[in-house]
C-alpha positions as CSV (number, residue, x, y, z in Angstrom):
1,M,13.3,-25.1,3.1
2,P,13.4,-21.3,2.9
3,D,10.4,-19.7,1.3
4,G,12.3,-18.2,-1.6
5,A,13.8,-21.5,-2.5
6,Q,10.4,-23.1,-2.5
7,R,9.1,-20.5,-4.9
8,K,12.1,-20.8,-7.2
9,R,11.7,-24.6,-7.4
10,D,7.9,-24.4,-8.0
11,G,8.1,-21.4,-10.3
12,A,5.1,-20.0,-8.5
13,D,6.0,-16.4,-8.5
14,P,3.3,-13.9,-9.5
15,P,4.0,-12.6,-13.0
16,G,4.6,-9.0,-11.8
17,L,7.1,-10.1,-9.1
18,R,9.1,-12.3,-11.5
19,D,9.3,-9.6,-14.2
20,A,10.4,-6.9,-11.7
21,R,13.0,-9.1,-10.2
22,D,14.4,-10.2,-13.5
23,T,14.8,-6.7,-14.9
24,G,16.1,-5.3,-11.7
25,D,14.2,-2.1,-12.3
26,T,11.1,-1.7,-10.3
27,R,10.7,2.0,-11.1
28,E,9.1,1.3,-14.5
29,T,6.6,-1.2,-12.9
30,D,5.6,1.4,-10.3
31,A,5.1,4.0,-12.9
32,Q,2.9,1.7,-14.9
33,E,0.8,0.9,-11.9
34,T,0.4,4.6,-11.1
35,D,-0.7,5.4,-14.6
36,A,-3.3,2.6,-14.5
37,Q,-4.6,3.9,-11.2
38,E,-4.9,7.5,-12.5
39,S,-6.8,6.5,-15.7
40,D,-9.4,4.5,-13.8
41,P,-12.6,6.3,-12.9
42,P,-13.1,7.0,-9.2
43,E,-14.5,4.2,-7.2
44,T,-18.1,4.6,-6.0
45,D,-19.1,4.0,-2.3
46,A,-21.1,0.9,-3.3
47,Q,-18.0,-0.6,-5.0
48,R,-15.8,0.2,-2.1
49,R,-18.3,-1.3,0.4
50,R,-18.6,-4.4,-1.8
51,R,-14.9,-4.8,-2.0
52,R,-14.5,-4.3,1.7
53,A,-17.3,-6.9,2.5
54,Q,-15.5,-9.4,0.2
55,F,-12.2,-8.7,2.0
56,L,-13.8,-9.2,5.4
57,R,-15.4,-12.4,4.4
58,E,-12.1,-13.8,3.1
59,L,-10.4,-12.6,6.3
60,H,-12.9,-14.3,8.5
61,E,-12.7,-17.5,6.5
62,A,-8.9,-17.5,6.8
63,K,-9.0,-17.0,10.5
64,A,-11.5,-19.8,10.9
65,L,-9.3,-22.1,8.8
66,R,-6.3,-21.2,11.0
67,D,-8.3,-22.0,14.1
68,R,-9.2,-25.4,12.7
69,V,-5.7,-26.4,11.8
70,Q,-4.0,-25.0,14.9
71,P,-6.2,-26.0,17.8
72,R,-3.4,-25.6,20.4
73,R,-3.0,-21.9,19.4
74,V,-6.8,-21.3,19.8
75,K,-6.9,-23.0,23.2
76,A,-3.9,-20.9,24.4
77,A,-5.6,-17.7,23.2
78,R,-8.8,-18.7,24.9
79,M,-6.9,-19.3,28.2
80,R,-5.1,-15.9,27.9
81,Q,-8.5,-14.2,27.3
82,A,-10.0,-15.9,30.3
83,M,-7.0,-14.9,32.5
84,R,-7.4,-11.3,31.3
85,M,-11.1,-11.3,32.2
86,R,-10.4,-12.8,35.6
87,T,-7.8,-10.1,36.5
88,F,-9.8,-7.2,35.1
89,R,-11.1,-4.8,37.7
90,W,-14.2,-2.6,37.3
């Protein structure tokens, strides 16, 4: 089943996506997002680092989950890496 058909059936579109698609005018949505970004105070280094650390944790968790549910892909990647290391010349 195509991804779009699945979302339509489940009604699982994010609110912003559904509104922008229904109205057919994304320029207004983009302008609102830009206004919201300009009115926010600048992000501190600590906040940026915290957000980045959270993103990296979630990315690592997603990769680990993918490795667990697709063991054949992981094994093939390991074999390719081993082949690269065997053919590498110093």
